[in-house]
C-alpha positions, 0 to 999 in steps of 0.5 A: 266182919264184912270187908264190903260193908265196912267201906262207905258208899261215896255219893258223887256230885250230881247225885242225891241220896235220901234215907227214909226208915229202911228205904234208900232212894237215890236220884241222879242224871240218868234216873231214880232208884230205891232199895228197901234195906233189911231190918238187920241193917241200919243206914245213915248218911254221913256228909257225902257218903252212905254208911251201912252198919249191922244192928246185931252180931248175928250171921244173918245181920252180917250177911245182909250188911255186905249185901245192902252196901253192895246194893246201895253202891249199885244204885249210886253207880246206876243213876250216875254212870249206868250199866251195860251188858254185851252178848255175842251170837255165834252160828250160821244164820244166827242174828239179832235186830231191834224191831220197834219195841221188840228184839227179834232173834233168829236162832235156828228155830223154825220161827224168829223169837221176839223178846219184848224190850222192857221200859227203862232198858235200851237194847241196841244191835251194833252188828247182827251178831252183837246185842248191847243191853244198857240201863240203870238197874244192874239186877234188871240188866243181868236178868234180861241178859240171862233170859236172852242167853237162855233162848239158845245157850252156847253148846259145847261142840261147835259153840253155837248160841248166845253167850256173854262177851268174854265168856269161855265156853268149854268145848268137847271133842266129839265122837271118834269114828 
């Protein structure tokens, strides 16, 4: 039994949810999102809650049950509150700035790296060493943060690079002479 899937997703005031076959559409103050639920899972609206149940007792159905409930919860949270991811840049001369529809990153390469900002996502640089990514789609926010981090991942000797806020970087000692 999925402990995640058992709990119904509560739809807050100001958010409307609609189930059409296997498609769940959620609309709120920040926008509109939808998710196609796998065939192994049944979705019903029960008052102001969305209930997810497996159609069979197979291993795949139980796995899709918890995943579907989590995805629907992310839709509801995204259209009501939104999601945010923070990145930190460490290194001498490393910095970021928003220039039009691009994020311009100076990461120690011979040239600046321009990352195009996708539609539906806002990227802000409160400091030259901080990047804030905000939007309504949690998967998209995480993917963008991972792509920006992959441009210069933190290295273990000096910790230089782009890292998630609060991420622990395992540091190495270096060679002894």
